[in-house]
N, C-alpha and C positions, 0 to 999 in steps of 0.2 A: 443138259448143258445150258447154262444161263448165258445170256448175252449181256455185254456191257453197254450201258447207256452212255451216250456221249454227253459230257457235262457242258453246260453253257459257258461261253467265254466271258460273258459280262453279267453283272448283277441286274436283276429286273428293277423296276421303279420302286416297288415296295421294299426290296432289299437295300436299295440306295438310300431311301428315306430312313430306314432303320440304322444304317451305317452312319449317316450324317448325325442323327440324334445321339447315337452312342459316342461319336467323336466329340460332339458338343459337350456332353457330360464329362468326357475324359479331359477336355480342354479346361473345364472348370476345376477339376482336380489338379491339373498341372499348374494352373496359375493361382491357386488358392494360397499356398504357403507364402507368408510375408517374410521373405528372406532377402538378404542383401544382393543387389544386382551385380556386385563385384565377386560374388562367390561362385565356386565351381558348380555347385548343385543348381543354382539359378541358370547358369549358361547351358547346362545339360538339359534342363527342363525346357528352356527357350528353344533349343535346337530340336528337341522332340516335337514341340508345338509347331515349329516351322515345317517340319516334315509332315505332320498331320494336316496342316493347311494345304500343302502342295498335293497331298494324296486326295483330299476332298475335292479340290479343283479338278484333278485328273479323272476321278471316278464319277463325280456328280455333275461336272461341267459348270459348276457355280462356286463362288467363293465360300469360305467357311461362314456359318451363320453368325458367329461372334464378331466378324469384321463389320457386318452391316449394323449390328447393335452398337458397336463402339463408335461408328462414324455418324450415327444418326444424331440429329440435333436434340438437345434436351427439351422435354415437354414442359410447357408452361402450366402451372397449377391453375385450376378453375375455381 
């Protein structure tokens, strides 16, 4: 008879990093199409993106990585 192993309730640090990286790539796919902001597809993709950001914050305890990229000041050319 085999015993069942109790599964962890939370992701470990490596799994969280992998999840955030995958979510970042997914965000790029969601926001890539240049479609009209007044269209239904745009609103649906934006809602999915919002849910993705909330999930990253809940799981990783930090904001989505693309938020810090978009709010950083532009680099000056050297």
